[in-house]
N, C-alpha and C positions, 0 to 999 in steps of 0.2 A: 475967540470964536474956529481960527485954523488950530488951536494948540487942543483945543477939546473934541478936536476930529482925529489929532494926530494921535493924542491917550487911546481914543477910543480906538482907531484900527491899533494900535499896538496892544493894547487889551483883547482882542480878535486874533492877532495873528498869536500869539502866544499862547490861547486858549485853544485856535487850532492844531499849535505845535506841539500842545501838550497832548491832545485825544491821539494825536498820530504817535506820539512816543511811546503812548499805551495800548496802544493797538497794534498788534504786528498786524503788517501785509497779509493782505487775505492767502489765505492757503499754508500760511507760516504756521508751527505749532508754536502753541504758548506754556507747553511744560515739557518735562522728562517722558511722561507718558504719551503723550500725543508724538513725541518728536519720535519715540521706537513704535509707535506702531506704521509710521510712515515709512521711516525706514524697511520693515520688516514688507512694507506693501511694494514698495518698490525695489525689495531684492525679488518678492516672488514674481515680479515682472520678467525681471532680467535672466531668472530660473527656467520661468517658462519659454521663453526666448532661447533662451541656451539650450535646453533640454529640443525642443522644433528642430535647432540648428544640427544636433547631436544626431537626432533621426531620421537625419537626411544624409549622413555620411557615407559612403564604403564602411563595410566589417572591419577593414586595417583600419580605418582613421577613429571607427570608435572604440575599438579597441584600447587605441593610442589615448584618446578621453577620458578611458574611466582608470587607467593610469597614471594618470596625472589628476583626475579624482584623488584617488587615493592618497598621492603622495604630494600635492602642492600644499597642504595647512591653510589653515583660518585666515592667512595674508596672502599669499598669492592666488589661489583658487578663484574668492571672488573677482580678483583682477585679471584671470584667464578668460572667466568667464564674460566679463563688460568687453573684453580685447575682441573675442570669436564672436559675440555676436554683431559688433560695429564694423566688422570686416576688416580688422587693423591684425598684422604682422607682428610674430613676437621670436622670441627665443626658443618658446613651447610650440612653436610650429610641428605637425607632422610634416616630416620629410620623406618623400618619394625617393627611392632610392633610383638613381643611374645605375643600373647592374655592370657597364663596363668602367665604374670608378669605384675607388676605393670608401670603406664606410669609416668614418673617425665619428668618437665620442668624444666629449669634452664634459668631464666633473669640474663642479667647483661650486663657490657659493655667488652671492649678489654680484659681485666683480665680476665673476666668470658671465652671468647670465649678460652681464650689461653687453659684453664684447663679442657674447655669440654670432649677434644678427653681421657685424662688423666683420668678423671671421666667415660666415657664409659670401656676403660679397667681396672677399680676398679670394674665393677659394672658389667660386662658382664656374660649373663645369668642368671643377678639376677634381672635387673631393666631393664625397656626397655627409655632409656636418651634421649631425646629431646631438643633443645636449640630454645629459643626463633628467627626470622628468620631476626635477624638483631642487631646491635653494638647498645643497647636497650640505651645509654646515660644517659642523665636525667632523671628526674621525671616528666618533664613537657612532654618529650617522650613517657612518659610512657604512660599518660592521653590518650594522644592520638592514642596512635596503640594498647594500651591491649588488645583491643579485638580482633585485627587481631592475636595478639599474643599467646592467647588464643584457638583460632580456636573454634572447633565444639565437637572437643572429651573428655572425661573422664579423668581427673588428679586424679592422689592417692595424691600427692606433688607435691608443688613449693619452687625451689628454688632460691628466687630473691634477687638484690640487684642492689642500685643505690647511687650514692656518688659522685666518682669521676669527676663527672660529674653534679656534683652540690653543688661540693666546694665552686663558687661564688652566690650559692643560697640563701638568706636569710634563718634563719634556721627556721622561725617560718613559710616562706612559704612551706620549705622541706618538714617538718614534716605532712602538712595538706594533703599535694599531696601523699606523704607515707601513709595517712589514706584513701582517697580515693582510690588509688590503691590496699590496703590492703583489702576497702569494696567489691571492684568487683572482686578479685581474692574470696574470704571469698564464692563467691557466685559459683562458680563452687564445692563445698564442698573438695576440697583437702586441704591436710594439709599442712600448710606455715611454711616456714623453711626460716631466715633473714639469709645474708651472710654480715658480717661486712665488709668495704670498706678498702682495702690493703693499706699499707701506699704509700706515695708521698713522693720522697725526694724534696730539697728546689733546683730544678732545676736552671743551669749556666741562662739561656735564662729566668729567672724570670715566666715562664707559669705554675710552681706549684710550691704551698709551702707545707711545714709537717702541720701546725698548725690547715687548715682547716679539715682536715679528722677525726682525733678522736673529734672534736668536733660536725662533723655530725654524726661519730660513737654514740656517748652519747647521742646525739638526736633522733638517731633513736630506740635507745633502750630502751628509755623513752616510743616511739609509743609501738613498742613491746612488752614492760611489759603490757601495758595497754589492750593488745588485747591478750595475753597468747602467743604468740608466739616465739617458739623458736629461738636460735641463735646460726651461724656459725660463731664463732670468728674467721674469715681471719688473720682479723690485728694482735692477738697474739699469734697465731701460728707461722707466716712468719717471726715476726718481730725479734727475734734471728737468723734466716738464708738470713738477707737481703747481705750481705757484700756476699754471695758465691750464692742466686738465685735471686738478682735483677738484673737486668741492670744497666751498673752505668749512673747516672744522668736520670732518666727515671723512671717512674711508673711503666714500665712491668717488665716481667719477662723471665728468660733463662728453657729452657727444663727442667733441673731440679727444677726449683721452680715452674715449670705449675704442676711438676709431684706429686710435694710437695704438693701443693693445689687441685692437684684432688684428692688425698690421703684423704686432710680432709676433703672436700666435701662430697666423697661417703662416710665415717664415720658418716657424720653428717644426709646423706640423711638416712641410713641405720636404725641408731637410731631412726629416727623420724619414721619412718616406720614400724618398732619393738614396739612402744609405743602404 
């Protein structure tokens, strides 16, 4: 009798599990169409809240949000919108200048984005730290967008980098584009500081390789020497700490790494402003 009851219980449990496995939890999509519809609905909610957030901003902050909407692209703009409606600070926060302090612009890719907040913390009450309203990507993108990134305000210093996204750009083209970007930035009257590109590992998927970065850094250094531009050598500074500060099999860094880079950048900015 006990054996029969146990067998019956096992069958009932198996049937219950089978039913659970074939029927997703309530509200979960059952196919690609439903998943897309749910995503569209969620995106619409975010958009509505974001537009309501923007509508309450002062005109200058609304103008900044419009620039971000044009520049951030399909990957970063949705992230930015979610951050804003959640009340979280980010690298692309509007910066309310203290007119008594120098204005500094950071131009660079996602690594630069990662250390922007650390630079602001290090230079709080000393420097107005802005950043370009984009993941600035390669030099080709820089040439297309540099006027937007520079805006109409006066800059005391521009700290800039292009390199990881130029790892497949022929060196001669890379140097020529840097020349053009430097000529444009010089017109602002700002001091210029070049940041060497941080190391890339040889990633398992083959997307990144280590060798092109030192090669691009050396090519950029030639251009900077020609123009008398100071170099913030982030490559050399971070290299001894890669094992603990760089994400595994990735070009990006953990929080400790970005804090370290931010402090290094802040020191380079302070030194250049004091010269």
